[in-house]
Structures are given as structure tokens and as C-alpha cells.
C-alpha beads as a LAMMPS data file, in Angstrom:
LAMMPS data file: protein, C-alpha beads

284 atoms
283 bonds

1 atom types
1 bond types

-500.0 500.0 xlo xhi
-500.0 500.0 ylo yhi
-500.0 500.0 zlo zhi

Masses

1 110.0

Atoms # bond

1 1 1 161.038 -445.981 -368.326
2 1 1 159.078 -447.017 -370.691
3 1 1 159.910 -445.856 -374.614
4 1 1 157.083 -444.032 -376.444
5 1 1 155.324 -445.879 -379.425
6 1 1 157.037 -443.777 -381.917
7 1 1 157.736 -444.913 -385.717
8 1 1 161.155 -444.820 -387.055
9 1 1 162.410 -444.234 -390.421
10 1 1 165.343 -446.618 -392.003
11 1 1 168.539 -445.094 -392.684
12 1 1 170.633 -447.392 -395.076
13 1 1 173.464 -445.529 -395.081
14 1 1 175.224 -447.384 -392.259
15 1 1 178.298 -448.664 -391.742
16 1 1 178.515 -451.952 -394.145
17 1 1 175.144 -451.257 -395.263
18 1 1 173.788 -451.689 -391.550
19 1 1 170.339 -450.346 -391.498
20 1 1 169.723 -447.377 -388.464
21 1 1 166.451 -446.573 -387.488
22 1 1 165.749 -443.061 -386.576
23 1 1 162.893 -442.393 -384.388
24 1 1 160.668 -439.689 -386.341
25 1 1 160.299 -437.960 -383.154
26 1 1 163.513 -436.523 -380.962
27 1 1 163.944 -434.063 -378.585
28 1 1 166.077 -430.937 -379.789
29 1 1 168.809 -429.426 -377.344
30 1 1 169.552 -426.377 -379.126
31 1 1 170.271 -423.474 -376.867
32 1 1 170.380 -425.470 -373.756
33 1 1 173.145 -424.513 -371.573
34 1 1 175.237 -427.159 -370.631
35 1 1 174.470 -427.077 -366.899
36 1 1 170.755 -427.707 -367.895
37 1 1 171.030 -430.194 -370.485
38 1 1 171.660 -433.340 -367.962
39 1 1 168.406 -432.438 -366.381
40 1 1 166.280 -431.878 -369.613
41 1 1 167.442 -434.932 -371.368
42 1 1 167.284 -437.132 -368.358
43 1 1 163.374 -435.370 -368.111
44 1 1 162.977 -436.571 -372.013
45 1 1 164.536 -439.812 -371.689
46 1 1 162.064 -440.511 -368.198
47 1 1 159.340 -439.660 -370.259
48 1 1 159.706 -441.963 -372.741
49 1 1 161.947 -440.234 -375.381
50 1 1 164.876 -442.061 -376.892
51 1 1 166.173 -439.690 -379.747
52 1 1 167.948 -436.954 -378.640
53 1 1 170.144 -434.281 -380.804
54 1 1 172.564 -431.991 -379.592
55 1 1 175.539 -430.244 -381.502
56 1 1 179.388 -429.818 -381.202
57 1 1 178.022 -425.789 -381.061
58 1 1 175.267 -426.375 -378.452
59 1 1 178.162 -426.315 -375.804
60 1 1 176.258 -429.104 -374.094
61 1 1 177.156 -432.550 -375.224
62 1 1 178.737 -433.143 -371.800
63 1 1 175.553 -432.695 -370.069
64 1 1 173.823 -434.788 -372.803
65 1 1 176.037 -437.447 -372.084
66 1 1 175.857 -437.134 -368.180
67 1 1 172.179 -438.014 -369.014
68 1 1 172.668 -440.931 -371.128
69 1 1 174.898 -442.310 -368.555
70 1 1 172.960 -442.121 -365.644
71 1 1 169.549 -443.235 -367.541
72 1 1 171.607 -446.488 -367.749
73 1 1 169.064 -447.688 -370.832
74 1 1 170.747 -450.182 -372.786
75 1 1 172.633 -448.272 -375.731
76 1 1 170.967 -449.887 -378.670
77 1 1 167.429 -448.325 -377.290
78 1 1 168.747 -444.919 -378.207
79 1 1 169.468 -442.690 -380.787
80 1 1 171.711 -439.842 -380.382
81 1 1 173.009 -437.224 -383.181
82 1 1 175.688 -434.659 -382.978
83 1 1 177.111 -432.158 -385.529
84 1 1 180.309 -431.118 -386.744
85 1 1 180.972 -427.313 -385.521
86 1 1 181.723 -424.951 -388.183
87 1 1 185.525 -424.183 -387.139
88 1 1 186.486 -427.915 -387.811
89 1 1 185.744 -428.416 -391.401
90 1 1 189.340 -429.399 -392.765
91 1 1 190.182 -433.015 -392.235
92 1 1 192.429 -433.124 -389.057
93 1 1 190.376 -430.739 -387.325
94 1 1 187.080 -432.796 -388.319
95 1 1 189.182 -436.074 -387.165
96 1 1 189.939 -434.265 -383.833
97 1 1 186.638 -432.883 -383.232
98 1 1 184.726 -436.078 -383.877
99 1 1 187.055 -437.697 -381.288
100 1 1 186.366 -434.903 -378.642
101 1 1 182.278 -435.502 -379.560
102 1 1 183.053 -438.983 -378.628
103 1 1 185.019 -438.552 -375.845
104 1 1 182.615 -435.979 -374.268
105 1 1 179.210 -437.655 -374.933
106 1 1 180.977 -440.851 -373.468
107 1 1 179.822 -442.969 -376.543
108 1 1 181.361 -445.681 -378.157
109 1 1 179.498 -445.259 -381.134
110 1 1 177.105 -442.613 -382.146
111 1 1 173.875 -443.237 -384.155
112 1 1 174.736 -440.137 -386.537
113 1 1 176.963 -437.399 -387.339
114 1 1 176.167 -434.482 -389.288
115 1 1 177.528 -431.422 -391.232
116 1 1 176.172 -428.528 -389.418
117 1 1 176.629 -425.469 -391.963
118 1 1 177.954 -426.158 -395.585
119 1 1 180.316 -423.204 -395.532
120 1 1 180.192 -423.259 -399.260
121 1 1 181.663 -419.785 -399.780
122 1 1 184.412 -419.759 -396.999
123 1 1 187.670 -419.427 -397.910
124 1 1 189.880 -422.569 -397.388
125 1 1 187.046 -424.964 -397.009
126 1 1 185.781 -427.190 -399.585
127 1 1 182.280 -429.090 -398.816
128 1 1 183.574 -431.994 -400.801
129 1 1 186.451 -432.320 -398.853
130 1 1 184.754 -432.464 -395.529
131 1 1 182.281 -434.764 -396.778
132 1 1 185.134 -436.877 -397.391
133 1 1 186.430 -436.687 -394.117
134 1 1 182.883 -437.758 -392.906
135 1 1 182.745 -440.745 -395.294
136 1 1 186.464 -441.610 -393.194
137 1 1 184.490 -441.010 -390.069
138 1 1 181.677 -443.420 -391.025
139 1 1 184.024 -446.357 -392.395
140 1 1 185.796 -446.013 -389.198
141 1 1 182.672 -447.812 -387.524
142 1 1 182.351 -445.474 -384.748
143 1 1 179.427 -443.703 -386.418
144 1 1 176.252 -445.618 -387.724
145 1 1 175.132 -443.191 -390.358
146 1 1 176.501 -439.736 -391.543
147 1 1 174.710 -437.216 -393.143
148 1 1 174.356 -432.844 -393.654
149 1 1 172.104 -430.015 -391.935
150 1 1 171.266 -426.855 -393.759
151 1 1 172.290 -428.383 -397.365
152 1 1 170.792 -426.653 -400.516
153 1 1 170.211 -428.659 -403.672
154 1 1 173.708 -427.536 -405.089
155 1 1 175.187 -428.447 -402.106
156 1 1 173.723 -432.145 -402.141
157 1 1 174.507 -432.126 -405.941
158 1 1 178.479 -431.424 -405.344
159 1 1 178.991 -433.831 -402.652
160 1 1 176.978 -436.624 -404.069
161 1 1 178.689 -436.180 -407.832
162 1 1 182.041 -436.284 -406.345
163 1 1 182.005 -438.868 -403.870
164 1 1 179.021 -441.322 -404.628
165 1 1 178.208 -441.274 -401.001
166 1 1 174.610 -439.702 -400.531
167 1 1 173.963 -438.407 -397.167
168 1 1 171.419 -440.492 -394.460
169 1 1 169.494 -437.171 -393.109
170 1 1 169.529 -433.358 -394.432
171 1 1 168.469 -431.705 -391.357
172 1 1 167.339 -428.097 -392.257
173 1 1 164.339 -425.547 -391.170
174 1 1 160.854 -426.726 -391.763
175 1 1 157.441 -425.833 -390.865
176 1 1 154.159 -424.600 -392.658
177 1 1 156.006 -421.641 -393.182
178 1 1 158.489 -423.013 -394.735
179 1 1 157.768 -426.418 -396.369
180 1 1 160.549 -426.806 -398.819
181 1 1 158.882 -428.684 -401.321
182 1 1 161.878 -428.261 -404.192
183 1 1 164.391 -429.812 -401.542
184 1 1 162.562 -432.587 -400.434
185 1 1 161.882 -433.275 -403.766
186 1 1 165.448 -434.046 -404.147
187 1 1 165.689 -435.751 -400.690
188 1 1 163.040 -438.432 -402.128
189 1 1 164.830 -439.000 -405.130
190 1 1 168.322 -439.653 -403.863
191 1 1 166.765 -441.543 -400.685
192 1 1 167.950 -439.229 -398.006
193 1 1 165.779 -438.582 -395.253
194 1 1 164.534 -435.118 -393.957
195 1 1 164.925 -433.816 -390.434
196 1 1 162.559 -430.603 -389.298
197 1 1 164.813 -428.109 -387.011
198 1 1 162.635 -425.315 -385.994
199 1 1 159.614 -427.731 -386.279
200 1 1 157.444 -425.000 -384.460
201 1 1 158.328 -421.998 -386.343
202 1 1 160.489 -420.883 -383.053
203 1 1 157.138 -421.005 -381.420
204 1 1 155.665 -418.399 -383.584
205 1 1 153.229 -421.103 -385.382
206 1 1 151.464 -422.086 -382.170
207 1 1 149.365 -418.342 -382.291
208 1 1 148.912 -418.498 -386.096
209 1 1 145.021 -418.646 -386.401
210 1 1 144.622 -421.659 -389.002
211 1 1 146.930 -423.802 -386.374
212 1 1 144.663 -422.570 -383.501
213 1 1 141.410 -423.210 -385.340
214 1 1 142.590 -426.894 -386.434
215 1 1 143.878 -427.339 -382.856
216 1 1 140.608 -426.268 -381.505
217 1 1 138.850 -428.539 -383.816
218 1 1 140.612 -431.787 -383.206
219 1 1 140.554 -431.004 -379.386
220 1 1 144.519 -431.180 -378.933
221 1 1 147.036 -427.830 -378.669
222 1 1 148.824 -426.277 -381.552
223 1 1 152.175 -427.952 -381.047
224 1 1 150.820 -431.196 -381.808
225 1 1 148.976 -429.999 -384.431
226 1 1 151.882 -428.899 -385.824
227 1 1 154.388 -431.865 -384.998
228 1 1 151.483 -434.232 -386.402
229 1 1 151.600 -432.532 -389.493
230 1 1 155.671 -433.334 -389.146
231 1 1 154.927 -436.829 -388.777
232 1 1 152.318 -437.191 -391.128
233 1 1 154.769 -435.686 -393.969
234 1 1 157.088 -438.459 -392.863
235 1 1 159.260 -436.253 -391.371
236 1 1 161.689 -436.733 -388.438
237 1 1 160.767 -433.538 -386.073
238 1 1 162.945 -432.780 -382.954
239 1 1 160.950 -429.926 -380.604
240 1 1 162.906 -428.538 -378.062
241 1 1 161.238 -427.928 -374.841
242 1 1 163.210 -427.370 -371.433
243 1 1 159.355 -428.317 -369.390
244 1 1 158.557 -431.547 -368.715
245 1 1 155.262 -430.960 -369.294
246 1 1 155.166 -429.703 -372.675
247 1 1 157.856 -433.068 -373.680
248 1 1 154.731 -434.791 -372.668
249 1 1 152.061 -432.916 -374.375
250 1 1 154.420 -432.849 -377.872
251 1 1 154.871 -436.583 -377.826
252 1 1 151.260 -437.361 -377.177
253 1 1 150.722 -437.108 -381.046
254 1 1 150.244 -440.453 -382.293
255 1 1 146.653 -441.187 -381.935
256 1 1 145.726 -437.932 -383.834
257 1 1 145.021 -438.086 -387.211
258 1 1 144.464 -434.707 -389.522
259 1 1 142.519 -435.014 -392.414
260 1 1 143.410 -434.215 -396.211
261 1 1 141.674 -430.550 -395.530
262 1 1 143.484 -430.188 -392.348
263 1 1 146.582 -431.132 -394.102
264 1 1 146.031 -428.960 -397.004
265 1 1 144.950 -426.155 -394.738
266 1 1 148.839 -426.182 -393.000
267 1 1 150.533 -426.371 -396.238
268 1 1 148.960 -423.249 -397.633
269 1 1 150.709 -421.435 -394.664
270 1 1 153.848 -421.701 -396.897
271 1 1 155.379 -418.346 -397.407
272 1 1 158.744 -419.452 -397.694
273 1 1 159.523 -417.627 -394.627
274 1 1 162.780 -418.591 -392.487
275 1 1 162.738 -418.049 -388.578
276 1 1 166.628 -418.783 -388.483
277 1 1 169.591 -418.138 -390.750
278 1 1 169.777 -418.683 -394.486
279 1 1 172.636 -421.098 -395.178
280 1 1 174.641 -419.158 -397.464
281 1 1 174.499 -416.505 -394.525
282 1 1 176.612 -418.924 -392.404
283 1 1 180.046 -418.640 -393.541
284 1 1 183.455 -419.009 -391.155

Bonds

1 1 1 2
2 1 2 3
3 1 3 4
4 1 4 5
5 1 5 6
6 1 6 7
7 1 7 8
8 1 8 9
9 1 9 10
10 1 10 11
11 1 11 12
12 1 12 13
13 1 13 14
14 1 14 15
15 1 15 16
16 1 16 17
17 1 17 18
18 1 18 19
19 1 19 20
20 1 20 21
21 1 21 22
22 1 22 23
23 1 23 24
24 1 24 25
25 1 25 26
26 1 26 27
27 1 27 28
28 1 28 29
29 1 29 30
30 1 30 31
31 1 31 32
32 1 32 33
33 1 33 34
34 1 34 35
35 1 35 36
36 1 36 37
37 1 37 38
38 1 38 39
39 1 39 40
40 1 40 41
41 1 41 42
42 1 42 43
43 1 43 44
44 1 44 45
45 1 45 46
46 1 46 47
47 1 47 48
48 1 48 49
49 1 49 50
50 1 50 51
51 1 51 52
52 1 52 53
53 1 53 54
54 1 54 55
55 1 55 56
56 1 56 57
57 1 57 58
58 1 58 59
59 1 59 60
60 1 60 61
61 1 61 62
62 1 62 63
63 1 63 64
64 1 64 65
65 1 65 66
66 1 66 67
67 1 67 68
68 1 68 69
69 1 69 70
70 1 70 71
71 1 71 72
72 1 72 73
73 1 73 74
74 1 74 75
75 1 75 76
76 1 76 77
77 1 77 78
78 1 78 79
79 1 79 80
80 1 80 81
81 1 81 82
82 1 82 83
83 1 83 84
84 1 84 85
85 1 85 86
86 1 86 87
87 1 87 88
88 1 88 89
89 1 89 90
90 1 90 91
91 1 91 92
92 1 92 93
93 1 93 94
94 1 94 95
95 1 95 96
96 1 96 97
97 1 97 98
98 1 98 99
99 1 99 100
100 1 100 101
101 1 101 102
102 1 102 103
103 1 103 104
104 1 104 105
105 1 105 106
106 1 106 107
107 1 107 108
108 1 108 109
109 1 109 110
110 1 110 111
111 1 111 112
112 1 112 113
113 1 113 114
114 1 114 115
115 1 115 116
116 1 116 117
117 1 117 118
118 1 118 119
119 1 119 120
120 1 120 121
121 1 121 122
122 1 122 123
123 1 123 124
124 1 124 125
125 1 125 126
126 1 126 127
127 1 127 128
128 1 128 129
129 1 129 130
130 1 130 131
131 1 131 132
132 1 132 133
133 1 133 134
134 1 134 135
135 1 135 136
136 1 136 137
137 1 137 138
138 1 138 139
139 1 139 140
140 1 140 141
141 1 141 142
142 1 142 143
143 1 143 144
144 1 144 145
145 1 145 146
146 1 146 147
147 1 147 148
148 1 148 149
149 1 149 150
150 1 150 151
151 1 151 152
152 1 152 153
153 1 153 154
154 1 154 155
155 1 155 156
156 1 156 157
157 1 157 158
158 1 158 159
159 1 159 160
160 1 160 161
161 1 161 162
162 1 162 163
163 1 163 164
164 1 164 165
165 1 165 166
166 1 166 167
167 1 167 168
168 1 168 169
169 1 169 170
170 1 170 171
171 1 171 172
172 1 172 173
173 1 173 174
174 1 174 175
175 1 175 176
176 1 176 177
177 1 177 178
178 1 178 179
179 1 179 180
180 1 180 181
181 1 181 182
182 1 182 183
183 1 183 184
184 1 184 185
185 1 185 186
186 1 186 187
187 1 187 188
188 1 188 189
189 1 189 190
190 1 190 191
191 1 191 192
192 1 192 193
193 1 193 194
194 1 194 195
195 1 195 196
196 1 196 197
197 1 197 198
198 1 198 199
199 1 199 200
200 1 200 201
201 1 201 202
202 1 202 203
203 1 203 204
204 1 204 205
205 1 205 206
206 1 206 207
207 1 207 208
208 1 208 209
209 1 209 210
210 1 210 211
211 1 211 212
212 1 212 213
213 1 213 214
214 1 214 215
215 1 215 216
216 1 216 217
217 1 217 218
218 1 218 219
219 1 219 220
220 1 220 221
221 1 221 222
222 1 222 223
223 1 223 224
224 1 224 225
225 1 225 226
226 1 226 227
227 1 227 228
228 1 228 229
229 1 229 230
230 1 230 231
231 1 231 232
232 1 232 233
233 1 233 234
234 1 234 235
235 1 235 236
236 1 236 237
237 1 237 238
238 1 238 239
239 1 239 240
240 1 240 241
241 1 241 242
242 1 242 243
243 1 243 244
244 1 244 245
245 1 245 246
246 1 246 247
247 1 247 248
248 1 248 249
249 1 249 250
250 1 250 251
251 1 251 252
252 1 252 253
253 1 253 254
254 1 254 255
255 1 255 256
256 1 256 257
257 1 257 258
258 1 258 259
259 1 259 260
260 1 260 261
261 1 261 262
262 1 262 263
263 1 263 264
264 1 264 265
265 1 265 266
266 1 266 267
267 1 267 268
268 1 268 269
269 1 269 270
270 1 270 271
271 1 271 272
272 1 272 273
273 1 273 274
274 1 274 275
275 1 275 276
276 1 276 277
277 1 277 278
278 1 278 279
279 1 279 280
280 1 280 281
281 1 281 282
282 1 282 283
283 1 283 284
């Protein structure tokens, strides 16, 4: 199984300053049932993907772990992400939950562990305390980098000012309908890598006339145009697919180049439109 020649971004918040390289293109596994995840991830690894994104909330870590074990690839060639589930933000719960993730995935070291949602207004939960627990997990040496997901600027300011530790990654909903310019600017100032979830707008952008016109001009599929847009913005992108053929198509973007006018046309689609939940809506 040959790996895709995917560019990577250095995450410099690893244990003892260790540099972790996150491939810019990975496979998302949201809403893939556990009994299907092994086949899907196995297909992705055979296609050449080396970055797999899962989460405790998805309920498919076991299937992802089985696929990793069956592939027999060198561990250093893989980048595996999981995320802390919402009910487990308190310190003891988070530590137990992380242990369960490691056992379920069958890994000794995880590449990236994220806080899935900030839960900033949930009673009895303090996102600073949760972040301190994440730092404790990082210092254990069992994860190479820690980060967050769905954090807004005020959430990032709170945890960084309180601890001095900057998340390596913030994984957020991001696509041409939701460019997140303010948040990405803050990421750039702090040295946070931006990772895009729902990068195709849950598939709705694939029939957008602007996207389709650019795809016809370039001679590729709409999904390839959008994925290439993410890559040219130096974003990490994790499109989900359960179909091997689409995985191949989504990965065949490295020879594509969008010109400035095409990038600007895609940027102009920005409406601040979310296809998923706003972080403030997610509470325990």
C-alpha cells in the first residue's frame, strides 16, 4: 500500500517540543457505524490515506482500530486523531475516557487528541479545567499533540490566557459558505493549525453553480475543486466518504491548481452559513 504524496503541516505543540506532522488531507469518519468503519478505513489505507479522524462520539473507534491493526503499516506512517466526548469533560472522566479511547483504538500513542466541543455554558464544566486535563494527558507522553474543536475566539483566549498552552489544532466547520476569516486570523496569530470539518458543506456545495462552473473549466469534479480550495488555503481537510471510488477522486487533487480568480470566486460564496450546529448550541 503506497501512501499518497500529501503535503503536511508541522504541529509544534507536541510532547517536549516534539514536531508532529499532520497530513493536510485525511479521511473523516463522522456517522460511519462501527461495523462499517473497519471496511471504510481499510479501503482508505489501501488507497493511500495515512490520516484518519475519529471521535469517541462517533462510536466507531473500535472499527478504526481494527482496520489499523489489519493494515500492518508502520505506526510512524499514520496520523490518528480522536476527540473527547461531551459527557467526559471533568478531570477524572476525561482521564478515564482517554484510557478507553487508547484501548479501543489499540494504540500506545495517539497523534492528536481534541476537545470535541467547548461546552462553555454547561453547568459544572469549566473549559479551562478541561484544557488543563488535556495538558496533563499531553505530558503523559501518550499523545503527540492536543487541540480543540469548535472553539470560538473567546474560548481560545480563555484557555490560552489561563494556561499559556496553545492548542495545536482547532477543528471547525469550514467551507466556501463559511470561511471563518476572523477565527482563522486568530489561529494564524497564535500558531494554531486550522482543520476543516464538513469541508464540502455536507455535499450541498457540490451542486453550487460557481463550483460546478470552475469544475467544468478545470476538468475535474466539484469535490476536487473544493478540496483543492482548502489545500491552497493551507487548511487540513478531512472529507468523509464510505465509497472507495470517491476516496480516490477526493485524493486526486495534488496536480490541480486554482488560479487567483477561481479562488476569489469561491471565497465570494461566503455567507456565514453553517450546515452543522453552532458551538453555543451544544451543551451538556
